[in-house]
C-alpha positions in Angstrom: 137.2 14.6 175.7 140.4 16.7 175.6 140.2 19.1 172.6 143.4 18.7 170.5 143.0 22.3 169.3 143.1 23.7 172.8 146.9 23.9 173.1 147.7 24.4 169.5 145.5 26.8 167.6 146.2 28.2 164.1 144.5 31.6 164.3 143.4 33.3 161.1 143.5 36.8 162.7 144.1 38.6 166.0 141.6 41.1 167.4 143.4 43.4 169.7 142.3 46.2 172.1 141.7 49.3 170.1 140.6 47.5 167.0 136.9 48.2 167.8 137.1 51.7 166.2 138.9 50.5 163.0 136.0 50.4 160.6 136.6 49.1 157.1 137.3 51.9 154.7 134.2 51.3 152.6 132.0 51.3 155.7 133.5 54.6 156.9 133.2 56.2 153.5 129.5 55.1 153.1 128.6 56.6 156.5 130.5 59.9 155.6 128.8 60.2 152.2 125.4 59.3 153.5 125.6 61.8 156.4 126.7 64.4 154.0 123.3 64.0 152.2 121.2 64.5 155.3 120.3 68.0 154.2 118.4 66.3 151.3 116.2 64.4 153.7 118.0 61.0 153.5 118.2 60.4 157.2 116.4 57.2 158.2 113.4 57.9 160.3 113.1 55.9 163.6 109.5 56.6 164.5 107.0 54.1 165.8 104.1 54.8 163.5 106.4 54.7 160.5 108.0 51.4 161.6 104.6 49.8 162.3 103.3 50.9 158.9 106.4 49.5 157.2 105.9 46.1 158.9 102.2 45.9 158.0 103.1 46.8 154.4 105.8 44.1 154.3 103.6 41.4 155.6 100.2 42.4 154.3 98.9 41.8 157.9 97.5 44.2 160.4 96.8 42.6 163.8 99.7 42.9 166.3 97.8 41.0 168.9 96.2 42.0 172.2 99.5 41.5 174.0 101.4 44.1 172.0 102.7 46.9 174.3 103.4 50.4 173.0 105.5 51.6 175.9 108.6 49.4 175.4 108.9 50.4 171.8 108.3 54.1 172.6 111.0 54.1 175.3 113.4 52.2 173.1 113.0 54.6 170.2 113.3 57.7 172.4 116.5 56.4 173.8 117.9 55.5 170.4 117.0 58.8 168.9 118.3 60.9 171.8 121.2 58.9 173.2 122.6 56.3 170.9 124.3 58.7 168.3 123.9 56.2 165.5 125.7 56.7 162.2 123.6 56.4 159.0 124.2 52.7 158.5 123.4 52.2 162.2 120.1 53.9 161.8 119.4 51.8 158.6 120.2 48.5 160.4 118.1 49.6 163.4 115.0 50.3 161.3 115.3 47.1 159.4 115.6 45.1 162.6 112.6 46.9 164.3 110.5 46.4 161.2 111.4 42.7 161.1 110.6 42.2 164.8 107.1 43.7 164.2 106.7 41.6 161.1 107.5 38.5 163.2 104.7 39.6 165.6 102.2 40.1 162.8 103.0 36.7 161.2 102.9 35.0 164.6 99.4 36.3 165.3 98.2 35.1 161.9 99.5 31.6 162.6 98.2 31.4 166.2 94.7 32.2 164.9 95.1 29.7 162.0 96.4 26.9 164.2 95.2 27.5 167.8 96.6 24.0 168.7 100.1 25.6 168.6 99.5 27.4 172.0 97.7 24.4 173.5 101.0 22.3 173.5 102.9 21.9 176.7 106.4 23.4 176.4 109.2 20.8 176.3 111.5 20.4 179.3 114.3 23.0 179.2 118.0 22.9 179.8 118.8 26.5 180.2 122.4 27.7 179.8 123.1 30.9 181.5 126.0 32.7 183.3 127.9 35.9 182.5 128.9 36.5 178.9 132.2 35.0 177.9 132.0 32.1 180.3 131.6 29.2 177.8 127.9 29.4 177.2 128.2 29.3 173.4 130.6 26.3 173.4 128.3 24.4 175.8 125.2 25.1 173.6 127.0 24.0 170.4 128.1 20.8 172.0 124.7 20.0 173.4 123.2 20.7 170.0 124.9 17.6 168.7 122.5 15.5 170.6 119.5 14.8 168.3 117.2 14.7 171.4 118.0 18.3 172.0 116.1 21.1 170.3 118.2 24.3 169.9 117.3 27.6 168.4 119.2 28.1 165.1 120.3 31.5 164.2 118.1 31.6 161.1 115.1 30.7 163.3 116.0 33.3 165.9 115.9 36.0 163.2 112.7 34.7 161.7 111.0 32.2 164.0 107.8 32.5 162.0 107.5 31.4 158.3 107.5 34.1 155.7 104.6 32.4 153.8 101.8 29.9 154.4 103.9 26.8 154.4 106.0 26.4 157.6 108.0 23.6 156.0 109.6 26.1 153.5 112.5 27.5 155.4 114.9 28.3 152.5 114.0 32.0 152.5 114.6 32.4 156.2 117.9 30.6 156.0 119.0 32.8 153.1 118.0 36.0 155.0 120.1 34.8 158.0 123.0 34.0 155.7 122.9 37.5 154.3 122.9 38.9 157.8 126.0 36.9 158.6 127.7 38.0 155.5 126.9 41.7 156.2 128.3 41.4 159.8 131.5 39.9 158.4 131.9 42.8 156.0 131.1 45.5 158.5 133.1 44.1 161.4 135.6 41.6 160.1 137.2 40.9 163.5 133.9 40.3 165.4 133.8 36.6 164.5 137.1 36.1 166.4 135.2 37.3 169.5 131.8 35.8 169.0 130.9 33.8 165.8 127.4 34.4 164.5 126.8 31.6 162.0 123.4 31.4 160.3 123.0 27.7 160.8 124.5 27.5 164.3 122.6 27.7 167.6 121.8 31.2 168.8 120.5 32.9 172.0 116.8 32.8 172.7 117.0 36.4 173.9 116.3 37.2 170.2 112.8 35.8 170.7 112.2 38.2 173.7 113.3 41.0 171.4 109.9 40.7 169.7 108.4 42.3 172.8 111.0 45.1 172.9 111.8 44.0 176.4 115.3 42.6 176.4 118.9 43.7 177.0 119.9 43.4 173.3 119.6 47.2 172.7 122.0 48.1 175.5 124.4 45.4 174.2 124.6 47.1 170.8 124.0 50.8 171.5 124.3 53.5 174.1 120.7 53.6 175.4 121.0 54.3 179.2 117.5 55.6 179.8 115.9 52.6 178.2 118.3 50.2 180.0 117.5 51.9 183.3 113.7 51.7 182.7 114.0 48.0 181.7 115.5 47.2 185.1 112.6 48.9 186.9 109.7 46.9 185.3 108.3 43.4 185.6 109.5 41.3 182.6 106.6 38.8 182.6 105.2 40.0 179.2 108.5 39.1 177.5 108.6 35.6 178.9 105.0 35.0 178.2 105.5 35.8 174.6 108.8 34.0 174.4 106.9 30.8 175.4 104.5 31.3 172.5 107.3 31.5 170.0 109.0 28.5 171.5 105.8 26.5 171.2 105.5 27.6 167.6 109.1 26.5 166.9 108.6 23.0 168.5 105.4 22.6 166.5 107.5 23.1 163.4 110.3 20.8 164.5 109.6 18.4 167.4 112.3 17.0 169.8 112.7 15.8 173.3 113.8 18.9 175.2 114.9 22.5 174.6 118.5 23.5 175.1 118.3 27.3 175.4 121.1 29.8 176.1 121.4 33.5 177.1 123.2 35.4 179.8 120.1 37.6 179.8 118.2 35.0 181.9 120.6 35.4 184.8 118.7 38.5 185.7 115.3 36.9 185.5 115.6 33.5 187.0 112.2 33.7 188.9 110.5 34.2 185.5 112.5 31.4 184.0 111.3 29.1 186.8 107.7 30.3 186.4 107.4 30.1 182.7 109.7 27.2 181.7 108.4 25.1 184.7 110.3 21.9 183.9 113.7 23.6 183.8 117.3 22.7 184.6 119.7 25.6 184.8 123.3 25.1 183.6 125.3 28.0 185.1 128.7 28.5 183.6 131.4 30.1 185.7 134.7 31.9 184.9 137.0 34.2 186.7 135.2 37.6 186.5 138.6 39.3 186.0 138.8 37.4 182.6 135.1 37.2 181.5 134.1 40.8 182.2 137.1 42.5 180.3 136.5 40.0 177.4 132.8 41.0 177.3 133.6 44.7 177.4 135.8 44.3 174.4 133.0 42.4 172.6 130.5 45.2 173.4 132.9 47.9 172.1 133.2 46.0 168.8 129.4 45.5 168.7 128.6 49.1 169.2 131.0 50.2 166.5 128.6 48.6 164.0 126.0 51.2 165.0 127.9 54.3 166.0 131.1 56.2 165.5 130.9 57.5 169.1 131.9 54.5 171.2 133.6 55.2 174.5 135.5 52.4 176.2 135.0 54.0 179.5 131.2 54.4 178.8 131.0 50.7 177.9 132.8 49.7 181.1 130.8 52.1 183.3 127.5 50.4 182.1 128.5 46.8 181.9 130.7 46.3 185.0 127.8 47.4 187.2 125.3 45.5 185.0 127.3 42.3 185.3 127.4 42.5 189.0 123.7 43.3 189.1 122.9 40.2 187.0 125.1 38.0 189.1 123.4 39.2 192.3 119.9 38.7 190.9 120.9 35.2 189.9 122.3 34.5 193.4 119.2 35.9 195.1 117.0 33.4 193.3 119.4 30.5 193.7 119.9 30.9 197.4 116.1 31.3 198.2 113.5 28.7 198.8 115.6 25.7 198.2 116.2 26.4 194.5 119.8 24.9 194.6 118.6 21.7 193.1 117.7 23.4 189.8 121.4 24.2 189.1 124.3 22.4 187.5 127.6 24.3 187.6 130.1 24.3 184.7 133.6 25.6 185.5 135.1 27.3 182.5 138.7 25.9 182.4 137.6 22.4 183.4 135.1 22.5 180.5 137.7 23.7 178.0 140.2 21.1 179.1 137.8 18.1 179.1 134.4 18.9 177.9 133.1 15.3 178.0 133.6 15.3 181.8 131.3 18.4 182.1 128.8 16.9 179.7 128.8 13.6 181.7 127.9 15.7 184.7 124.9 17.2 182.9 123.7 13.8 181.5 124.2 11.9 184.8 120.5 11.8 185.6 119.4 11.5 182.0 120.7 8.1 181.0 124.4 9.1 180.7 126.4 9.3 177.5 126.8 6.3 175.2 129.6 5.9 172.7 127.4 7.2 169.8 126.6 10.4 171.6 130.2 10.8 172.8 131.3 10.6 169.2 128.8 13.3 168.2 130.2 15.5 170.9 133.8 14.9 169.7 132.9 15.8 166.2 131.0 19.0 167.3 134.1 20.1 169.2 136.5 19.4 166.4 134.5 21.6 163.9 134.3 24.4 166.5 137.8 24.7 167.8 139.1 27.6 169.9 140.4 30.3 167.6 138.3 29.1 164.7 138.1 32.7 163.4 141.1 34.2 165.1 142.5 35.2 168.5 140.7 37.7 170.7 143.1 39.8 172.9 141.8 42.1 175.5 143.1 44.1 178.5 141.3 45.5 181.5 143.5 48.6 181.4 142.1 49.6 178.0 138.9 50.4 179.9 140.6 52.4 182.6 139.6 49.7 185.1 141.4 47.9 187.9 140.6 44.5 189.5 139.1 46.5 192.4 136.5 48.1 190.1 135.3 44.6 189.2 135.5 43.3 192.7 133.3 46.1 193.9 130.4 44.8 191.9 131.0 41.0 192.1 132.3 40.4 195.6 129.2 38.3 196.6 129.5 36.1 193.5 133.2 35.6 194.0 132.6 34.5 197.6 129.8 32.2 196.5 131.8 30.6 193.7 134.6 29.6 196.1 132.2 27.1 197.7 130.9 25.9 194.3 134.4 25.3 193.0 135.6 23.4 196.1 138.9 25.1 196.2 139.4 25.2 192.4 138.7 28.9 192.1 141.9 29.4 190.1 140.5 27.1 187.4 137.3 29.1 186.8 
């Protein structure tokens, strides 16, 4: 399936290096005015007791469950308050998000008690898409979502996986909230969609389910929180995956299917836990030349952090994420090359996938009945409605981050050596 849009794109906008700090005038003005009223006590409080109280008031529920952990939230809040340098809108967004995560936890506990059969279900088999950011994971998930046998996590479900009322069939309010979040993101960061579209009805990363435990890499992707990020690497992440399984069971109870198709680069760091908790899992690892994927991701992170702070350092983003990317790759390789785990993996090469996605999909479906004409047509349609450059062109340059290829090589040498064998001499096509 060769995408006709691949060679001839009509881009609506171009996001260039340096655009990350060009905030819309209204957004900048709002932050400036709001900050100017801090002396009147208008600064948003980011304190645990206040956030928990707000979530309980919002839901009318009290029980956070016996598996709620204080330490992750405490450490995250300390790091946000002391390191992130959030502007007023960033503090507002952060509080709303934290309150919503706790509200999800409160509502989930209510439902688990009301319907204990939810947690008695076996989890569906999982096709797990992972790999570094900017390696085609989103495109792959959106194509696989076209198969009606596949259950994906929609963006509106990721934000609110648990119903807002007693009828789980009523989803309109959750969809509307996600639509409002999408609209707000478009207004605050108009160019972000050219880098990574966040559409409220489209598939989304299941890391957002792990966020409910306050044990995920989402905060370090949106804010400067080095102490929290460092602590996160030092602890065992089983509680996050245990709770993520609960929410996945709740979601499949609401809408059944044959298998889960999940996606997040986050999992690359925690493949032993993936193998333990997903059990029947197949890992689809996407690969791209790290000299392209990492600079692209650094650009995305700079744009993402602008939504929360005026103090975004390109060098700081690079210092954190180049090392982190290498760390994630090495953790993934450690698992893959140990104890005969190779059979769990299917490799997807980025350029091959862009040039002829059906060939890569056929590779995935080879042991699952193959792809018939009806399914092939579904994949073709999904690709046509999500062409490259749908929201514009993303330009980036490693030099904007004061990096050289050697800086990336230092952290990714083992992976680059490994992928030469995987690509069978086609490394230039990654």
